[in-house]
Backbone as a printed PyTorch tensor [residue, N CA C, xyz], in Angstrom:
tensor([[[32.1110,  7.9900,  3.3590],
         [31.5870,  8.8350,  4.3720],
         [31.4570,  8.0160,  5.6380]],

        [[32.1920,  8.5320,  6.7190],
         [31.9890,  7.8360,  7.9680],
         [30.5840,  7.5170,  8.0400]],

        [[30.1660,  6.3290,  8.9580],
         [28.7810,  6.3560,  9.7840],
         [28.1260,  7.6170, 10.5270]],

        [[29.0530,  8.3940, 11.2390],
         [28.6030,  9.4650, 11.8020],
         [28.3760, 10.6600, 10.8190]],

        [[29.0470, 10.9360,  9.6690],
         [28.5360, 11.8050,  8.7340],
         [27.3700, 11.2840,  8.0870]],

        [[27.2470, 10.3610,  7.6100],
         [26.1010,  9.7580,  7.2090],
         [24.7390,  9.8290,  8.2780]],

        [[24.8140,  9.8190,  9.5920],
         [23.5770, 10.1930, 10.1570],
         [23.4930, 11.6030, 10.1970]],

        [[24.4180, 12.2790, 10.2400],
         [24.6620, 13.8530, 10.2110],
         [23.6780, 14.1330,  8.9360]],

        [[23.8580, 13.6580,  7.7790],
         [23.6440, 13.8300,  6.8530],
         [21.8440, 13.5720,  6.4170]],

        [[21.5330, 12.5500,  6.9670],
         [20.4110, 12.0010,  6.9200],
         [19.2370, 12.7950,  7.9870]],

        [[20.0490, 13.1060,  9.2450],
         [19.0800, 14.2670,  9.9720],
         [18.9250, 15.6370,  9.5220]],

        [[19.8900, 16.0500,  8.7340],
         [19.5890, 17.2430,  8.0430],
         [18.4870, 17.4190,  6.6920]],

        [[18.7870, 15.9040,  6.1960],
         [17.9250, 15.8450,  5.0250],
         [16.4950, 15.9880,  5.4240]],

        [[16.1260, 15.0050,  6.2860],
         [15.0110, 14.8890,  7.3490],
         [14.5380, 16.0960,  7.8160]],

        [[15.1380, 16.8680,  8.4930],
         [14.6450, 18.2100,  8.9700],
         [14.1580, 19.3580,  8.0030]],

        [[14.7200, 18.8940,  6.3270],
         [15.0670, 20.0490,  5.4900],
         [13.5290, 19.6840,  4.7340]],

        [[12.6990, 18.4610,  5.0870],
         [11.7050, 18.0970,  4.3080],
         [10.5560, 18.9660,  4.6910]],

        [[ 9.7020, 19.2670,  3.7090],
         [ 8.7440, 20.0590,  3.6600],
         [ 7.7600, 20.0400,  4.7840]],

        [[ 7.2780, 18.6190,  5.1410],
         [ 6.5170, 18.2740,  6.1120],
         [ 6.5490, 18.4280,  7.2040]],

        [[ 8.1770, 18.3150,  7.6110],
         [ 8.7880, 18.4620,  9.1770],
         [ 8.4780, 20.0600,  8.9360]],

        [[ 8.8780, 20.7760,  8.1840],
         [ 8.9800, 22.6690,  8.2230],
         [ 7.5510, 22.7500,  8.3100]],

        [[ 6.7430, 22.3440,  7.7710],
         [ 5.3160, 22.8210,  7.7390],
         [ 4.8250, 22.4110,  9.2520]],

        [[ 5.0630, 21.2190,  9.8770],
         [ 4.5300, 21.0900, 10.8460],
         [ 5.2170, 21.6350, 11.9690]],

        [[ 6.5070, 21.9400, 11.8920],
         [ 6.8880, 22.8190, 12.8290],
         [ 6.4490, 24.5130, 12.9080]],

        [[ 5.9650, 24.6250, 11.6300],
         [ 5.4150, 25.9520, 11.2890],
         [ 3.9510, 26.3250, 12.1610]],

        [[ 2.9880, 24.9550, 11.6580],
         [ 1.9810, 25.1330, 12.3200],
         [ 1.9990, 24.8250, 13.9360]],

        [[ 2.8870, 24.3610, 14.6120],
         [ 2.6670, 24.3620, 15.7760],
         [ 3.1840, 25.2350, 16.3360]],

        [[ 4.2000, 26.0520, 15.8190],
         [ 4.9980, 27.1800, 16.2120],
         [ 3.4730, 28.5730, 16.0240]],

        [[ 2.7610, 28.3350, 15.4560],
         [ 1.5720, 29.1670, 15.3420],
         [ 0.6980, 29.1140, 16.2340]],

        [[ 0.4720, 27.6010, 16.3810],
         [-0.4200, 26.9770, 17.8390],
         [ 0.2340, 27.9800, 19.0400]],

        [[ 1.7710, 27.5720, 19.2780],
         [ 2.0200, 27.9930, 20.5230],
         [ 2.5100, 29.3500, 20.8090]],

        [[ 2.1400, 30.3570, 19.4190],
         [ 2.1480, 31.5680, 19.5940],
         [ 0.7680, 32.0410, 20.3900]],

        [[-0.4120, 31.4130, 19.9860],
         [-1.3640, 31.8350, 20.5360],
         [-1.4180, 31.2390, 22.0750]],

        [[-0.9680, 30.0660, 22.2310],
         [-1.1360, 29.4560, 23.4250],
         [-0.3930, 30.2270, 24.5950]],

        [[ 0.9850, 30.8020, 24.4650],
         [ 1.8530, 31.0990, 25.0940],
         [ 1.8520, 32.6850, 24.9760]],

        [[ 1.1520, 33.4440, 24.5360],
         [ 1.2630, 34.9990, 24.1420],
         [ 1.7200, 35.3510, 25.3520]],

        [[ 3.0050, 36.1990, 25.2010],
         [ 3.7050, 36.9030, 26.3120],
         [ 4.6430, 35.9650, 27.0760]],

        [[ 4.4280, 34.6250, 27.2230],
         [ 5.2910, 33.9200, 28.1820],
         [ 6.1940, 32.8300, 27.2540]],

        [[ 7.2450, 33.6590, 26.8190],
         [ 8.3480, 33.4410, 25.9140],
         [ 9.1300, 32.0920, 26.4470]],

        [[ 9.1030, 32.2840, 27.8290],
         [ 9.7700, 31.0950, 28.6230],
         [ 9.5780, 30.1560, 28.6900]],

        [[ 7.9140, 29.6190, 28.2840],
         [ 7.7770, 28.1510, 28.0780],
         [ 8.2890, 27.7600, 26.9630]],

        [[ 8.5920, 28.4800, 25.7970],
         [ 9.3420, 27.8360, 24.6710],
         [10.7580, 27.6240, 25.1650]],

        [[11.4120, 28.7990, 25.6510],
         [12.9040, 28.6660, 26.0190],
         [12.9490, 27.5810, 27.1310]],

        [[12.5210, 27.1500, 27.8250],
         [12.3610, 25.8530, 28.8410],
         [12.5980, 24.5410, 27.9540]],

        [[11.1310, 24.5390, 27.0830],
         [11.1390, 23.2670, 26.1290],
         [12.7070, 23.2870, 25.3770]],

        [[13.1630, 24.1250, 24.7040],
         [14.4320, 23.9040, 23.7720],
         [15.6460, 24.0430, 24.5170]],

        [[15.5220, 24.4440, 26.0080],
         [16.7540, 23.8440, 26.9510],
         [16.4230, 22.4110, 27.3580]],

        [[15.3930, 22.2370, 27.6930],
         [15.1320, 20.7920, 27.8790],
         [15.5380, 19.7640, 26.8020]],

        [[15.0560, 20.1290, 25.5020],
         [15.5470, 19.0590, 24.3330],
         [17.0980, 19.1840, 23.9150]],

        [[17.8510, 20.4930, 24.3370],
         [18.7990, 20.4470, 23.9370],
         [20.1600, 20.0850, 24.8670]],

        [[19.2720, 19.8980, 26.1450],
         [20.4660, 19.2700, 27.3410],
         [20.1200, 18.0710, 27.6720]],

        [[19.2590, 17.6200, 27.4170],
         [19.1020, 15.9380, 27.9150],
         [19.6620, 14.8570, 27.3140]],

        [[19.8580, 13.8260, 27.4790],
         [20.4740, 12.6400, 27.0430],
         [19.5270, 11.6440, 26.8550]],

        [[18.2800, 12.1350, 27.2150],
         [17.5470, 10.8000, 26.6780],
         [15.6500, 11.6000, 26.2450]],

        [[15.2530, 10.7660, 25.2130],
         [14.2230, 11.3210, 24.5150],
         [13.3120, 11.1030, 25.9130]],

        [[13.0060, 10.1820, 26.4490],
         [11.9130, 10.4390, 27.7870],
         [12.0140, 11.7490, 28.4630]],

        [[13.1910, 12.0730, 28.4240],
         [13.3520, 13.5110, 29.3820],
         [12.2690, 14.5160, 28.8070]],

        [[12.3940, 14.6550, 27.4750],
         [11.7550, 15.6750, 26.7620],
         [10.0900, 15.0440, 26.8160]],

        [[ 9.9490, 14.1550, 26.6740],
         [ 8.5630, 13.3560, 26.7130],
         [ 7.9650, 13.7630, 27.8840]],

        [[ 8.3690, 13.1880, 29.0170],
         [ 8.2980, 13.6650, 30.3440],
         [ 8.0260, 14.8500, 30.6070]],

        [[ 8.8160, 15.8140, 29.9680],
         [ 8.3910, 17.5750, 30.3120],
         [ 7.4620, 17.9740, 29.8120]],

        [[ 7.0870, 17.4710, 28.7280],
         [ 5.6030, 18.0410, 27.9560],
         [ 4.9510, 17.5000, 28.7950]],

        [[ 4.8840, 15.9120, 29.3140],
         [ 3.5320, 15.7090, 29.8820],
         [ 3.3200, 16.2310, 31.4240]],

        [[ 4.5530, 17.0350, 31.8470],
         [ 4.5570, 17.3490, 33.0120],
         [ 3.5820, 18.7190, 32.7100]],

        [[ 4.1400, 19.3150, 31.8490],
         [ 3.9300, 20.9570, 31.5000],
         [ 1.9720, 20.8080, 31.1700]],

        [[ 1.8200, 19.8420, 30.5930],
         [ 0.2770, 19.5590, 30.2320],
         [-0.5540, 19.6680, 31.2610]],

        [[ 0.1410, 18.5920, 32.2080],
         [-0.8440, 18.3530, 33.4190],
         [-0.7640, 19.3910, 34.5130]],

        [[ 0.3300, 20.2830, 34.6770],
         [ 0.2550, 21.4070, 35.6250],
         [ 0.0990, 23.0520, 34.7600]],

        [[-0.0280, 23.0330, 33.8960],
         [ 0.3150, 24.3240, 33.1390],
         [-1.1410, 24.3010, 31.7830]],

        [[-1.9270, 24.9740, 32.1960],
         [-3.4450, 25.4690, 31.3170],
         [-2.5520, 25.9250, 29.7320]],

        [[-1.6310, 26.5360, 29.6410],
         [-1.2060, 27.0060, 28.8260],
         [-0.7350, 25.8240, 27.6640]],

        [[-0.2930, 24.8390, 28.3450],
         [ 0.3800, 23.9730, 27.5470],
         [-1.1410, 23.0880, 26.8830]],

        [[-2.4140, 23.2280, 27.6060],
         [-3.3150, 22.2340, 27.0270],
         [-4.1790, 23.2970, 26.0540]],

        [[-3.9590, 24.7230, 26.0590],
         [-4.4820, 25.7320, 24.7450],
         [-4.3630, 25.0870, 23.4080]],

        [[-5.3550, 24.8540, 22.7540],
         [-5.2140, 24.5720, 21.2790],
         [-5.0080, 23.4320, 21.2620]],

        [[-4.8910, 22.5770, 22.2870],
         [-4.2310, 21.0150, 22.2780],
         [-2.7680, 21.1150, 22.2330]],

        [[-1.8400, 22.2070, 22.5080],
         [-0.8540, 22.3250, 21.6140],
         [ 0.3560, 21.0630, 22.3300]],

        [[ 0.7080, 20.9810, 23.7540],
         [ 1.2720, 20.0110, 24.7370],
         [ 0.7580, 18.3890, 23.8380]],

        [[-0.3600, 18.4310, 23.6410],
         [-0.6650, 16.9050, 23.3320],
         [-0.3730, 16.7700, 22.0600]],

        [[-0.5820, 17.3970, 21.0550],
         [-0.1820, 17.3040, 19.5500],
         [ 1.4150, 17.4530, 19.4410]],

        [[ 2.2200, 18.2460, 20.3530],
         [ 3.7610, 17.9980, 20.2250],
         [ 4.1420, 16.8990, 20.6760]],

        [[ 3.7000, 16.0960, 21.4540],
         [ 3.7850, 14.8930, 22.0650],
         [ 3.7190, 13.9710, 21.5070]],

        [[ 2.4160, 14.0900, 20.4730],
         [ 2.0910, 13.0350, 19.6770],
         [ 2.8790, 12.7940, 18.2730]],

        [[ 3.2980, 13.9670, 18.0970],
         [ 4.2510, 14.2860, 16.7350],
         [ 5.7570, 13.8890, 17.4100]],

        [[ 6.0500, 13.9320, 18.5290],
         [ 7.4740, 13.4670, 18.5190],
         [ 7.4630, 11.7850, 18.5210]],

        [[ 6.2770, 11.4410, 19.2180],
         [ 5.9720, 10.0200, 19.4890],
         [ 5.6290,  9.2690, 18.2140]],

        [[ 5.3890,  9.7360, 17.4120],
         [ 4.8450,  8.9430, 16.3600],
         [ 5.5390,  8.9820, 14.9440]],

        [[ 5.6400, 10.5860, 14.6050],
         [ 6.2610, 10.9770, 13.4320],
         [ 7.5930, 10.8800, 13.5810]],

        [[ 8.2650, 11.4500, 14.6000],
         [ 9.5870, 11.6120, 14.5400],
         [10.1480, 10.4390, 14.8390]],

        [[ 9.3000,  9.4570, 15.5570],
         [10.0750,  8.0390, 15.8960],
         [ 9.9130,  6.9680, 14.4070]],

        [[ 8.8060,  7.3230, 13.6230],
         [ 8.6940,  6.7430, 12.6400],
         [10.1290,  7.3850, 11.7520]],

        [[10.5940,  8.6620, 11.5360],
         [11.5430,  9.1740, 10.9300],
         [12.8170,  8.5730, 11.3400]],

        [[13.0790,  8.3650, 12.8960],
         [14.1070,  7.8120, 13.1610],
         [14.0280,  6.3110, 12.7220]],

        [[13.0170,  5.5340, 12.6240],
         [13.5000,  4.1510, 11.9490],
         [13.3810,  4.0510, 10.2140]],

        [[13.1110,  5.2680,  9.8020],
         [13.2120,  5.2630,  8.4820],
         [15.3000,  5.8680,  8.4720]],

        [[15.5600,  6.3950,  9.1970],
         [16.8070,  6.7710,  9.1430],
         [17.9660,  5.5230,  9.2210]],

        [[17.4050,  4.9490, 10.4340],
         [18.4060,  3.3670, 10.8520],
         [18.3790,  2.7010,  9.9380]],

        [[16.9930,  2.4220,  9.2180],
         [16.9120,  1.6540,  7.8100],
         [17.9500,  1.8400,  6.5430]],

        [[18.0640,  3.0500,  6.7480],
         [19.0800,  3.3330,  5.6990],
         [20.3570,  3.2420,  6.2320]],

        [[20.8620,  3.5190,  7.1950],
         [22.4550,  3.3070,  7.4880],
         [22.5840,  2.0120,  8.0700]],

        [[23.5840,  1.1580,  7.3590],
         [24.0390, -0.0890,  7.7760],
         [24.6830, -0.2230,  9.4710]],

        [[24.1620, -0.8040, 10.3760],
         [24.7590, -1.3570, 11.2830],
         [23.9330, -0.4270, 12.4540]],

        [[22.9930,  0.3180, 12.2970],
         [22.2960,  1.4590, 13.3480],
         [21.1680,  0.8860, 13.1570]],

        [[20.6870,  0.1780, 14.4710],
         [19.5350, -0.2640, 15.2340],
         [18.5730,  0.7600, 15.9140]],

        [[17.2160,  0.8020, 15.8060],
         [16.0620,  1.7270, 16.3460],
         [16.6850,  2.0810, 17.8040]],

        [[16.8120,  0.7020, 18.4640],
         [17.0840,  1.0920, 20.0640],
         [18.6640,  1.0200, 20.2510]],

        [[19.4350,  1.2130, 19.6960],
         [20.8380,  1.3880, 19.8880],
         [21.1450,  2.7450, 20.4980]],

        [[22.1360,  3.0250, 21.0970],
         [22.4920,  4.1920, 21.2850],
         [22.6090,  5.1190, 20.2380]],

        [[23.0050,  4.5220, 19.1050],
         [23.0860,  5.2980, 17.9760],
         [21.4240,  5.7130, 17.1570]],

        [[20.8160,  4.9880, 17.2780],
         [18.9840,  4.9610, 17.5420],
         [18.4810,  6.0790, 18.1370]],

        [[19.3080,  6.0810, 19.0940],
         [18.4960,  6.6340, 20.3780],
         [18.8350,  8.2890, 20.2250]],

        [[20.1100,  8.3900, 19.7770],
         [20.7330,  9.8700, 19.4340],
         [20.1740, 10.3140, 18.2830]],

        [[19.7650,  9.7420, 17.3130],
         [19.1940,  9.8280, 16.0100],
         [17.7280, 10.6090, 16.4850]],

        [[17.0870,  9.9550, 17.2620],
         [15.8010, 10.1660, 17.6050],
         [15.9040, 11.6220, 18.4180]],

        [[16.7350, 11.3950, 19.3670],
         [16.8550, 13.0480, 19.9470],
         [17.3450, 13.9510, 19.1260]],

        [[18.1090, 13.8280, 18.2430],
         [18.5930, 14.9600, 17.4200],
         [17.5190, 15.3040, 16.1490]],

        [[16.4680, 14.2710, 16.2570],
         [15.3610, 15.0410, 15.3740],
         [14.4070, 15.7330, 16.2610]],

        [[14.2750, 15.4550, 17.3480],
         [13.5480, 16.1130, 18.4860],
         [14.1770, 17.5680, 18.4640]],

        [[15.4420, 17.3950, 18.8950],
         [16.1070, 18.8590, 18.7480],
         [15.8630, 19.9290, 17.6180]],

        [[16.1600, 19.1650, 16.4760],
         [15.8930, 20.0790, 15.3720],
         [14.3680, 20.4750, 15.3870]],

        [[13.2740, 19.4920, 15.3760],
         [12.2840, 20.0580, 15.5870],
         [11.6720, 21.2960, 16.0980]],

        [[11.9700, 20.8880, 17.8330],
         [11.6170, 21.7810, 18.6000],
         [12.2870, 23.1630, 18.1960]],

        [[13.8230, 23.2330, 17.7850],
         [14.4050, 24.6940, 17.4140],
         [13.6260, 25.1910, 16.3170]],

        [[12.9800, 24.3420, 15.4270],
         [12.1020, 25.2000, 14.1040],
         [10.9400, 25.7730, 14.6180]],

        [[10.2740, 24.7180, 15.4610],
         [ 9.1710, 25.1530, 16.1750],
         [ 9.4600, 26.7180, 16.8510]],

        [[10.1620, 26.5850, 17.8420],
         [10.6380, 27.8050, 18.2740],
         [10.9120, 29.0320, 17.7970]],

        [[11.6230, 28.9620, 16.3730],
         [11.7530, 30.0320, 15.3070],
         [10.5880, 30.3060, 14.9630]],

        [[ 9.5960, 29.4240, 14.7930],
         [ 8.2090, 29.8640, 14.1970],
         [ 7.4450, 31.0840, 15.1000]],

        [[ 7.7500, 30.0000, 16.5080],
         [ 6.9830, 30.8740, 17.5020],
         [ 7.4600, 32.1460, 17.7320]],

        [[ 8.9800, 32.2040, 17.8820],
         [ 9.2010, 33.5510, 17.7420],
         [ 9.1880, 34.7260, 16.8670]],

        [[ 8.9920, 34.0650, 15.4520],
         [ 8.6170, 34.9680, 14.3830],
         [ 7.3190, 35.5660, 14.6390]],

        [[ 6.3140, 34.8050, 15.1620],
         [ 5.0670, 35.3090, 15.2450],
         [ 4.6660, 36.0710, 16.3010]],

        [[ 5.1950, 35.8030, 17.6350],
         [ 5.1560, 36.2140, 19.1750],
         [ 5.1080, 37.7270, 19.0590]],

        [[ 5.8500, 38.5500, 18.5850],
         [ 6.0810, 40.1040, 18.9640],
         [ 4.8760, 40.6580, 18.1620]],

        [[ 4.7480, 40.0500, 17.0000],
         [ 3.5690, 40.7700, 16.7410],
         [ 2.1800, 40.1230, 16.2410]],

        [[ 2.2930, 39.0280, 17.0140],
         [ 1.1450, 38.0020, 17.0980],
         [ 0.7790, 37.7720, 15.4150]],

        [[-0.7600, 37.4800, 15.2880],
         [-1.1910, 37.0350, 14.0090],
         [-1.2960, 38.3320, 13.1750]],

        [[-0.8100, 39.6190, 13.3410],
         [-0.9670, 40.7650, 12.4780],
         [ 0.5170, 40.4830, 11.4680]],

        [[ 0.9810, 39.4940, 11.7130],
         [ 2.5100, 39.1050, 10.6990],
         [ 1.3000, 38.0850,  9.6930]],

        [[ 1.4510, 38.7530,  8.4810],
         [ 0.7750, 37.6750,  7.6110],
         [ 1.9660, 37.0340,  6.6250]],

        [[ 2.1250, 35.8750,  6.7550],
         [ 3.0560, 35.0230,  5.9920],
         [ 2.4580, 33.9910,  5.5330]],

        [[ 1.4470, 34.0810,  4.9110],
         [ 0.5630, 33.2830,  3.9080],
         [-0.0270, 32.1620,  4.5750]],

        [[-0.1140, 32.1840,  5.9980],
         [-0.5780, 30.5410,  6.0530],
         [-1.9810, 31.1430,  7.1260]],

        [[-2.4740, 32.2950,  7.1930],
         [-3.1830, 32.6550,  8.1890],
         [-3.8910, 31.1750,  8.8060]]])
């Protein structure tokens, strides 16, 4: 298996872990409360994550939104998202890099792994947000 396939496999396995999914679900639930009726906030976050070539662009976007938009401060959503990306996803990147020979954390490939983890996390978060948003907390998916 070539290196690129190993990287994609590692990212997919990481994104499929229960703790990754659970955190996306938890933040999606918070986002549905913080951004009720303002879907564009999640759409813009997803667009930034999917279109940028730098992790710092995603983090700067979140910081800017927290600073200027009170919805991002509700329920500590923006700060928690930023912390998760900076701490947990960075650690996941380090774990993946250590398992793939020749990939250093701060290399181009290491940064690409980090960005792809962010994209996958944001994608899952937005799915959970959208699942809850139309009907709010009336939808009981077992995690009240």
